[in-house]
N, C-alpha and C positions, 0 to 999 in steps of 0.2 A: 312101492319101492321108489319110485322115482323121487318123492318131497322130499325123505331122508338124505340121496345122495347133493341135492342141490342145497340143504341146509348146512352140512356138513364141508363140503368140497368145493362149492360152486357157489358163486355168485349169482342171485336173482336178479339184480339189478340190468344183467345180460338178455334178459327175458323179457324186461316189462317196459313199455313204451316211454318216453321222455314227455315227464308233465312240470309244469312250472312249480315251486314249491312254496309250500303251505305258509302262512306266516308262524304259523305256530310249531311249523318243523324244522328242522336242522339243515338248513339250506345249503351245505357245506357236502351232504351226501346227494347230489345231486348230479349224477353221471349219464352221459350218452357216450355212444361209441358209434362210427360208420364206418362205409366198407364192409367186411367181413363181417364188425361189430354192429352194425346198423340195428337198429330195433324195428327199423321198419318191415324186416325181412321175419322177424319171430313175429309180426302181428299178422303176417300174411299165414301163418302156420297156425295160429290159433284161431282165427278165422274158419280155416278149412277144416277144423277139428269141431267147430260148432256146428256146420252148415251138415257135419256127417255126422249126427249125434245118433242120429238110429241105428246105422251100420256100426257107429263106433263098439257098439257093445261086443261085435264077434272078436273072437281072439284075434285075427288075422289081422282086423283094420287096427285094433289097437298096436298088434305087433310094426304094423305098417307105422302108426302115428310116432312112436317112439322111437322108430328107425329115424324117422324125418327130424325129432327134436334133439337128438341128443348130440349130434355135431354141435350144433349151435350153444353147446355150455361148453365153456371154457375156464380153466383156473383164473383167481384173479388173486393179485396182490395191492393191499390197499396202501398207497404212496401220499404222505402228506408233504404239502407244499407251502410252503412259507414266503411271502411277497411282502420287501420293504420299499416304502414310500417315504421322501423326501417332505415334509410340512413346508409348507411357507413359515414365514417367522409369524405372523400373527396366530395362526391355530397352534403353532409350536409353542409359543407364550404361554396360548390359553387353555392346550389342552383341549381343543374342539375340533371336530372335523370341517373340512375343507366341503365351503360347498351350502348350499339351500336347504329347505324341506324335501324335493325331488331328492337329493343325496341322500337325506336325513332317512328317507322311504326305503331307496335302494339296500341303506346298510340294515336296516330292521328287517329286510326282505334277505339279507344273505347274498345280494346279486350287485356286488361294487364290482367287481372284474369277472369277465369269462373267460377263463384259460382253457386251451385246447391243445394237449399233448400230439405232438406228430412225433410218426416212428421213424427210423433209417430204413424202415424195410416197406415196401410195396406188399399190398396182400397178392393172391393168388390171380387175382384178374387184374392187376397192375395197377389200381387205384391207392390211394393215400389212407393211412391206417391212424385214427385221431381216437382221444378219449377224451371227455368233457368235464369242466368242472366248476360251478361259481365258487368266488373266493368270499369271505366274511371279513368284514374290520373286525378284530382282535383286540391292539389296543395301542397306545402311545409309548415308545419306549423311552424313555426317558436318559437313559445311560446313553444312548448314540444317536437321540432325536431322530429316532423314525418312527413310521406308522410302518403294524405289523398288520398283515390280512394274512388267513388260512384257509386250505382248500383241502377233499382230500380226493384221490383219484383209485378206482379200481382199475388196475393195469393187468390186463389180460395175460396169460403165460406166453403166451406167443406173440406178443405186443412185438419184440426186439429192442432192440436199445433206442432210448428217446433221443431225438435228434435237435428239432426245437418246438416252440412254444409260441401259438397265436391267442394275442391278447384282446380282447374288445373291453375299451373303460367305458362302464357303464353309468359313470358320474356325469352332471353337468361340465364341469371343466377339466382340464388338461391335469395328469399328474406325474410327478417325475418317478420313474419306477429307480429304483436303485438295483436290486437284484429279484430272482426267483430262487429259491432253494429247495431243492426235495429231498427229502430224508433218506433216497437213495443214492445219494454222491452227485445225481447231477444236478450242476448250477447254469444257471442265464444271468450272466452279467448284463445288466440292462446300461444304466448311467444315461437316461433320455426321458424325454415328455412321451407319454404316450395321449394324445388327445382324446375329446370326448366323443362317444360314437357318433353324438348328433354335431358336431361339426365336421367330422374326418369320418363318412363310413367305411366299414373294412377292419381288418384286424392288421394288428403290429405283430410284426412276427420274431421272434428272438432266436437265436442259435445259441446251442450251450457253448461252453469254453473252448472246447477241443475245434482247431480248424483244420481244413483241409487243403490242400490244392484242388484247382479246379478239374483235375483229372482225377482225382482220388474224392470225390466229394459222392455221396451215398442219390443214388436215383432219387428216392423220395425227397432230396432235400433241394435238388436241383431247379425243378420249378420253382420253388420258395425264394431261393436265391436271387433270381432273374428277376422275380417279381418286385422282391427287396429293393434288387439296385437300378431297374425303372421308376421304382418310386420315387429314386433319390435323384435320377438326374434330369427329370423335367424333359418339356418339348416345346420352350420356346414361346409358348404362349401362354396367355392368360396372364392377370396381376395376383401376383403373391400377398398370401395372406398371414396374418402372425403366426400360425399355428402349422404352415407347411414346413418341410424338413427339407425342401428341395433344393438342391447346388446346382444351379442353372446361372449362366455367366454372362455377361455383356461389355460393352467398352463404357469408357466412361464420359458418356453423354448428359448428366445432369448437376455439371460444374457451376450453370450458370444458371440465370432466371431473366430470361428474357419476356416472360409475362408482365414481368415489373416494369423492365425497363429493359429496349433495345440493347442500351447501353452496355448492359450485365449479361449480353449471350455472351459466351465462351467455348474454344473450339473443342471439339471431338478426340478423345484421346482413346487411342488403340484401335483397331481394325484389323483387317485381312493382313497388310503388310506389317503391321506391329501390331501381333494381337495385345501385349501386354502394355500398360498394368490391366487388368481388366475388376471387376467389382459384382456380386449379387445380383444377378437381374431381378427386375422388380414388376417389369409390365405396367409400369405407371403408363396414364397418356401422354402423348407427344404435346408442346407446346404449341398454342395457334398462332404466335408471332415468329418461332424458329420450327422447322419441322424437323431438325437434326436436335433437338434437345429434348428432354423429358422431363417432365413436370416436378417438381419439387415438393417434396412434405416435410412435416414438423416432424420431431420425432415420437415412436422409434422410425427408424430404418428399416428394411426389410434385411434381416441376415436369418438361414437357418434356425428354428429353435432351439435346436442342440448346442450352435453355436453362440447364442447371447449370451450375456452374463448370469451367472444365477442371481436367485434375488439377493440373496447376502452380498453377493459383489456387488450388484445395482445399487445398495443401500450403502455401505460404506466407501465404495470407490467405482470408477468408472465413469460411463455414460451420464450416467443421471446427477453425477454428482458434478463432471464437467458442466452439465446443459446446467446446473444450479448456478455454478459459479458465473456461467458467460450471461445468464439472465437474471442473476438477483445480485450475486456479491459485486459484480464488477460496473453495472449499471448505479449503484449506490455509491461506489468510490467514484464513478465520474462525477455526481451531482455534489460529491461532498470537496474534489479535487479541482470544482472547475474556475477557471482562471490561472491556475497553477501552471506551470509550465515546467520547468528543469529542477530542479532539488539546488537551493541556494548554495547549500555549505555539503560538507560530506556528513556530519551529525545528523544533517536531517533523513539521511538515507539511514542511519541507525535508529530512528524512531521508528520504521517499519518493524523493527525485530524488538526494541526495547519499549515501547510505550503502546505502539500500535496505532490504526487511525480510529476516530470517535465518530460513529456512522449513526442513524437513524436505527430504530430496532427493524431488525429484515425479516418480512414476511413469508412464507411458505414453509416453514420448517429449516427452512437453510442452514438455522446452528445444528440440530441434528446431522444434517447433510454433508456438513464440512466442519465438523467441531474442531481441527486443526488451525481453520481462520477465523473462526468467527467466536470471540473471547467475551466471557462478562455480559451477556444479552439481561437486561431488565426492562421492565416498561417505557423505562427514558431513554437509553442508548443502548448499543452496542460495541461493541471494540472488535476492529477486525486485524489483528496482529498476524505476523509471521514468523514460523521458526527459524531462529537462525540458524542457518547451513552450519556444517559440521566443518567446512573448509575455513569458515571465518570464528567459528567456537574457537577452533585451534590456535589461528594464526589470525589476528586483525586485519593486520596489512600484506598478508601472503601474495593478494592478488598484485599489488604495486612493485613485486620485486621479479626481475628479468628470469630469476633461476628456476621459481612457480610456474612461470610461464611456458617453459622450456620441459617443466616436469609431468603438467600437465598433459603435452602431447605423449608422454609415455603412460603417464598414469591414472589419466582422466578419460574423458569421453568417446575421444575419438582416435586414438594411437594408432590407427591403419593407414593415414595417408603422410607418413613420413618416410622418403626414398631418398636413398645417397645418391651423390653428385657422382656423375663419372664421364663429366664431359664438360669441356670450360671452351669458350662463355657459354654461361646461359642463353637459351636461344627460345624466343616465343614461335609455337606452329603455329600463326596465324596468319589470315593474309597481310601480308603490309603496305596493301592496298587500301585496307579498310581499316587497319587497326595499328597504324605507324610501324615504324621500326622496329626490327622482332629483337635485337641484342637488349640483353639485361643492363640496368644500370650499376648494379652491381660488377664491381670491376675488381683484378686482383690485386689493385693496390688497398682497394679498400678492407679487404680479407686478410691479406698483411698487415695493413694496421691493426687490425682487434684482437689476431691473434702470434701479432710476432713475438711475445714473449714465452712462446710455449714450441711453437712448428715453423718454418717457412710452407710460404703458400703449398708448393709443390711437396713437400714432405705431406701435407695435411691431407692433399688431394690422394697422395700417394697410398699413403696409410687407414684409406677409407676413415677420415676422420671429420669430411662435412657432409653433411644432410641436408636435405630440404622441405619445407612443407609446400609446395606449390597449390595457388588458387588460380594462379595467374590466366592463363587461357583458359580456364572456365569461367570467370566471374568478368572478364574483359569484353565480351559481346554484350552484356546487360548492365555495363557501367550508365552511359549514356540516357536510358529508359528510365534509370533509379534514379539517376540525379535531374529528369526531371519533375519529380515528384516530390512534392512540398513537405520540407521536413524530414529529408532523408538522403544519406549519399552511399555511394561504391566507389571499389576501387580492385582493379585486379590486383592479386597479393602474393609475393611469393615471400619468405620467409629463410635465410640460409642460418644454420645450426652446426657449433663445432664442437663435438664430440673429446669429454677434458680426461684428462688422465683418471680423474676420479669416478670416470662410469656417467657422469651427469651432461647432458648439453648445456652451450651457453650460446644464448642468439649472437651473431654477426651484423648480421645485416635484414633490415625489412625494407623490402622496395613495393612503394606504389604506384600504379599506371592508370593513367585516365588517356581513353583514346580520343582521337580528335574528333572536335564535334563545333560548330555553328562556326567554324572558318579558324578555327583554335587549331593549333598542331597540338600532338602526343606532347600530354603530360605525365613524367613520372620523377620519383623522387627516391632518394636511399636514406635510410633511417637508421642512425647507426647508437648502442648502446651509452647511456650517458653517466658518466661518474661522479660527475660533479652534480648538488644539488641545487635546484629552480626552487613509448608506447606508451537404441537399447532404450529403454525412456527411463528406466527406473532409478537410473545414477544422475537424473538431471540434477534435482534440486539441490544435490549437495555442491554442485561445481556452480552452475547457473542461477541456484536462488540468490544468489548476492551478484546482482547484475552486472558492478562492476567489473566482476572476475569474469564475466563470459556476456558482454552487452549483446542485446539482441537486434541491436539496429542503431547504425551511427545516422545520426540527425545534421553534423554539420559535417564543411570538406574541411580539408587538412588547413590549419594555419597560415602555410607558405606556400598555397596554391592559389595563385592571381589575387594577393591579399590588397585592400586597399591599406591607405596607411591608417588610419583610425583603428580599421582591425588587426594591424600586426602592430600598434602600441599597445592595444588592447590586453591582446596577448603578451606581448613583452613585461605589460604591467602587472594582469594576474591570468598567471596560465591556468589555476584550477578552474576558474569559470568557464574557460573555454572547455575544458574538457568536463564541466557539469552539464553544457550545453549541449556537447555532440553525445553524449551519454542519453539513454531513454529517458522521455517524459515522466512526470512521475506516474500519470493514471497507464503507461503504457508498459512500464515497470510494472506496478502494480498486477497489470493485467500477465503478463508472463509469469509472475511468482506465484498467480493464483492457479494459472493452469498447470504450472510444472508442478505444483504440490499435489495435485489431483494425481496429476497422471505418472509420479514417482513413488506414488503410496502403493502398495503391495495388501491385498483382500487377503483375510482370513482363510479362504478355500483356495487361495491361488494353488495352482500345478507344478510343479519344477521338472526339469528334465533329469531323467533317471531316479524321482522318487518312487515312484510307484510302478510297477510292469502293468499290462493290458494284460487282463484273464485269460484272450483266446493266445495269448503267448507263455503264460505262465504253463499253460495246459500240455506245451510242446517241451521235452527234456533239453534238447540240442538249442530252442529259441530262450528258455529260460537260462542257461548256461550263459550263453552270451548276453546276457542284459545284466545278472549277478557279474560279469566281466567288465564291463561297461559301467555298471553303477559303481564299483569300486574303484576303477579308475578315476571316476570323478570324486569321488573322495579321498583319492592321492592329490587330485588335483588340489583341493582345497587344503590340504596339508602342506603343499608347494609354495603355494599364495601364502600361507601363513608363514612358514620357515622364511619366505624373501622377506616380506615385510618385518620380520623380525631381524633379518640379516644388519647392521650396522656397516657392511663395506657397499651394500647397494643404497646408495646415494638419493637414487627418486624413489626407495618404498620406506625406507625407513630413517628417521631423524626427529627432532623437537618440532612440533606443531606440525607436522605433516600430518594428512589425511591417510592410512595406511588403504593400500590398492585392494577391490574387492566388490568389484564389477561384473568378474568372471565368477563369483563365487558360485556355486550348482545353488543352493539353499539360502533364503532369507527368512527371516522371522517377518510377521507382519507391520504395515505402517510402513513410513520411509526408511529406507536403511541404508540404498545405493550397492546392493547388492543381491543375487540371487536370478538364476536363469529360466525364466517362466517357459513351458513348453509351446507356446506359442505368443506373439505381440498381442495387447493387450487394447489397443485403441487403433 
């Protein structure tokens, strides 16, 4: 009577010990359980039955054995699990499995991953209840570009709700788990690398999408959650490996390279008194020449594996492309531009965008890594050609106008540093004993002269029409050190702006200051507009890609700062030559343009603010509702930006030749778009 009961109502797998799967068998049906479902307990009763075979013939003994076995028979439900794995680019294109011979054997045996479901409930003895199964490779789903693996679990009726799953990667390589979905409605959203068991012994834990407050976490999951948290924290010792997922932090003590030369030693940033900025701790050995400096390394730098760029982003954007630009494109440009300094004419700047620079063929596959920069590659030559930034594409001479200079303060890269002028005169807060007189050289009379046709000075101040972009005190302490460097200069600066009746800003005066140095007194000068003919990384390229619009460096002093007679006469004769000499050199300009092109490009898998809800949030109705409200507000903001860009009354946003403001639009297409707010910084 016992055997038919097992076949009809109960799972025989709860009576058998766990064995390795046969090659010819279906390995997905290999199951085990622990605690109350442990096969070892069942084996103990089977052994007892054999040793008492003679006495087992008696009715009383048979009844006793039946009573001992029946409590371990539990009803079970078969639950199917589907694992989705993101393939690497090579395997996705070829349709093959990642790995070598060993991984192929794992697939053949149906032992790709070992999964162990964990119940929310403990058994009667306070132990964790689990059910195991091996997953087998199923197929490459070309529609969503993922590998799928399948497994079957026999879940006992009294198992309780599933709260977590433990995963062991049987492959020799790490695998990117996207999700584990059970056909009983339970989902584990993973989106993480699971390292090979040969690199990282132990199992990764994933929890169901349902989130809990700490006080509400089921007892069976508390230990797992604590262990998972401890595995992320690190203990401050050891050198981090590429497969680690540890978020351990350290001061910035690797900015220098004293092992190459003591002159390259750099101070430590951060510490107990000023703990920020911080970087991910790597645990590399300290320098032999400077005990405060950690030795440096070539790429890749350690960051937790889940924070690293995805493979597709690494190929099309990011650190690899930036590394390629710095180590392949730029040296090539240096060799071609060797001996050239300034751009002789403005037309030579245009050639970078219209015709490009002919260079020898670039090696190392750089053409595929930087397709926007490297054009027309063949065996004889290559052309490094830059895309024309949208600002210049719309209006070639926009950068030359004072109105555009002010417009970009509001609708450009840095609209957050403008402040209302509330007090007069303008005063520096720096020590006058070191930096000279604090009074600004921008006087009331200068302002009155520039705005006299509109308002009086007092009316402009009272009506809140005067604004200032003030870098005076921020930059002045660094002026003397910078000017000592060859081929560069710097000034403390403040720019005074007037708000016109049309809602645009107009420059009134720019003040440049040099502090006392080498026995020279403080030098300052005010520059006013000339009316007669003779002054977030994804949006950078649109504005700074044409470097005259936002030059990254000034190489020469202002022509009226202690000029010689020869310098002054040269300026009067050809002022454009002085401007071109002040601009970045040809190699400096192309270096910045190359880097900005890379940094301003969105990858195909960029994640944007408010675009996708975290699965754990989606499972909570209150959080999901709040997210949907937030997402809706972002969509409204995008609509507001579009409506303002098309409003003819908003002269900073709408008009002929103007680039519409789009930097804070939440979402973006791939490539250089000048819009989109990613979830975090990219570099």
